[in-house]
C-alpha positions in Angstrom: 7.2 59.4 10.2 10.1 57.1 11.3 10.5 53.5 10.4 9.8 52.6 14.1 6.4 54.3 14.0 5.4 52.5 10.8 6.4 49.2 12.2 4.6 49.9 15.5 1.5 50.8 13.7 1.7 47.8 11.4 2.2 45.5 14.4 -0.7 47.0 16.3 -3.0 47.2 13.3 -2.4 43.5 12.4 -3.4 42.5 16.0 -6.4 44.9 15.9 -7.6 43.3 12.7 -7.0 39.8 14.1 -9.8 40.3 16.8 -12.9 38.3 16.2 -15.8 40.5 15.2 -19.3 40.0 13.8 -19.9 40.9 10.2 -22.6 43.3 8.9 -25.1 40.5 8.4 -25.2 39.7 12.1 -28.9 39.3 12.9 -28.8 39.5 16.7 -29.9 36.8 19.1 -31.9 35.8 22.1 -30.7 33.7 25.1 -31.8 32.5 28.5 -29.6 34.0 31.3 -28.8 32.5 34.6 -27.0 35.0 36.9 -25.4 33.7 40.0 -24.0 36.2 42.5 -22.9 35.2 45.9 -26.0 33.1 47.1 -28.4 34.5 44.6 -29.6 32.8 41.4 -31.6 34.9 39.0 -33.0 33.8 35.7 -34.4 35.7 32.7 -33.8 36.3 29.0 -31.6 38.7 27.0 -32.2 40.0 23.5 -29.5 41.6 21.4 -30.8 43.0 18.2 -29.0 43.5 14.8 -27.9 47.0 15.9 -26.5 45.4 19.1 -29.0 47.0 21.4 -29.3 44.9 24.5 -32.5 44.2 26.4 -33.0 42.1 29.6 -36.4 40.5 30.0 -38.3 38.9 32.9 -35.8 40.1 35.6 -37.4 42.0 38.4 -34.4 42.7 40.5 -33.0 46.1 39.3 -29.4 45.5 40.4 -29.4 42.1 38.7 -31.0 43.5 35.6 -28.4 46.3 35.4 -25.5 43.8 35.9 -26.9 41.4 33.2 -27.5 44.3 30.8 -24.0 45.6 31.4 -22.4 42.3 30.4 -24.7 41.7 27.4 -24.0 45.2 26.1 -20.3 45.1 26.8 -19.6 41.8 25.1 -21.7 42.9 22.0 -19.9 46.2 21.7 -16.6 44.4 21.4 -17.9 42.4 18.5 -18.6 45.5 16.4 -16.5 45.6 13.3 -14.9 49.0 12.8 -11.9 49.7 10.5 -8.6 50.5 12.1 -8.8 54.0 10.5 -12.3 54.6 12.1 -11.0 53.6 15.6 -7.4 54.8 15.5 -7.1 57.2 12.6 -6.3 60.2 14.9 -3.6 58.3 16.8 0.1 57.7 16.3 2.0 54.7 17.5 5.6 54.0 18.6 7.3 50.9 19.9 8.3 50.8 23.6 10.0 47.9 25.4 9.7 44.2 24.6 9.1 42.1 27.8 10.4 38.6 28.6 7.3 37.0 27.0 8.0 38.8 23.7 5.2 41.3 24.1 6.0 44.5 22.4 4.8 47.7 24.1 2.9 50.1 21.8 2.8 53.7 23.0 -0.1 55.9 21.6 0.2 59.5 20.7 -2.3 61.9 19.1 -5.9 61.9 20.2 -5.5 59.1 22.7 -2.0 60.1 23.9 -1.1 58.3 27.1 -2.8 55.0 26.2 -0.6 51.9 25.9 -1.0 48.5 24.5 1.1 45.3 24.2 1.1 42.9 21.3 2.2 39.3 21.4 1.7 36.6 18.8 -0.5 38.9 16.7 -2.9 39.5 19.7 -3.4 42.6 21.9 -2.4 41.1 25.3 -2.3 44.4 27.4 -4.6 47.4 27.3 -4.1 50.6 29.3 -6.7 53.2 28.3 -8.3 56.3 29.7 -12.0 55.7 29.7 -14.5 58.2 31.2 -11.8 59.8 33.3 -10.4 56.5 34.7 -7.4 54.4 33.6 -8.5 50.9 32.8 -5.8 48.2 32.6 -6.5 44.8 31.1 -4.1 41.9 30.8 -5.1 38.9 28.7 -3.6 35.5 29.7 -5.2 33.2 27.2 -7.4 33.3 24.2 -9.8 31.3 22.0 -8.6 31.0 18.4 -11.5 30.9 15.9 -10.8 30.6 12.2 -11.8 34.3 12.0 -9.8 35.9 14.7 -9.2 35.6 18.4 -11.4 36.0 21.5 -10.1 36.7 25.0 -10.5 33.7 27.3 -8.9 34.6 30.6 -8.0 38.2 31.6 -8.1 40.6 34.4 -9.0 44.3 34.8 -8.2 47.0 37.3 -9.0 50.7 37.5 -6.7 53.6 38.6 -7.2 57.3 39.2 -5.3 59.1 36.5 -4.3 62.0 38.8 -3.1 60.0 41.8 -2.5 56.5 40.4 -4.5 55.1 43.2 -6.4 51.8 42.5 -10.2 52.3 42.4 -12.1 49.3 43.5 -11.0 45.7 43.4 -9.2 43.7 40.7 -11.4 41.5 38.6 -10.5 38.2 37.0 -12.6 37.1 34.0 -13.1 33.8 32.3 -15.1 33.9 29.0 -16.5 30.8 27.1 -18.0 30.9 23.6 -20.1 28.7 21.4 -20.7 28.9 17.7 -24.3 29.5 16.8 -24.9 29.5 13.0 -21.9 31.4 11.6 -21.2 33.4 14.8 -19.3 32.9 18.0 -21.4 34.1 21.0 -20.6 34.3 24.7 -22.2 31.6 26.7 -20.5 32.1 30.0 -18.6 34.8 31.8 -17.3 34.4 35.3 -16.0 37.5 37.2 -14.1 37.1 40.4 -13.5 40.4 42.1 -11.1 40.8 45.1 -11.8 43.8 47.3 -9.9 44.2 50.6 -9.2 40.5 50.7 -12.8 39.5 50.0 -13.6 37.7 46.8 -17.1 38.0 45.2 -18.0 35.8 42.2 -20.5 36.7 39.5 -21.4 34.0 37.0 -23.4 34.9 33.8 -24.5 31.8 32.0 -26.2 32.2 28.6 -28.1 29.2 27.2 -30.5 28.3 24.5 -28.9 30.9 22.2 -30.9 31.5 19.0 -30.1 33.9 16.2 -32.9 36.3 15.3 -34.4 36.5 11.8 
């Protein structure tokens, strides 16, 4: 292993370990949800248990229920604390280019060969990963700094076909807000603005009355 690979891995590992995650004592929580989509306003409840299983309650509309469940599950799965070795033990890392903002490109080899990241100020600010046969590219523009790691605040995501490179669907811009409940930071709002063929649709997920379980 070259010095470059060691430094690339150290740089990436430090940023990975700087992400905010919930500890093993996380009890789960309940919250009211208000979901606004175009002209619709739908309300209900969500419950995330200690194992991070998400449930949506009192929402009849199946499409809305699926959308709410997707966001509740997705935000929880990113709070799971896994060691760097568990997640990236089968990967290797080399440094690529450094851009004008000081972000260092991290090129992945091994099991996840072809994936790419960028690290700036001890935070992962760019992700390019093959997930379920589609390349997902996420750029983070700002973050919330907690005393226990960072949480993304504004970011976008876009999907591309790995074979052709063609964009799949629209580009989505996200804004996430958090509040501290007990010892844990929990998402209380996520706005998603998606542009498809010049049309913008806005989804707003507002989580209120957040209470820890147990």
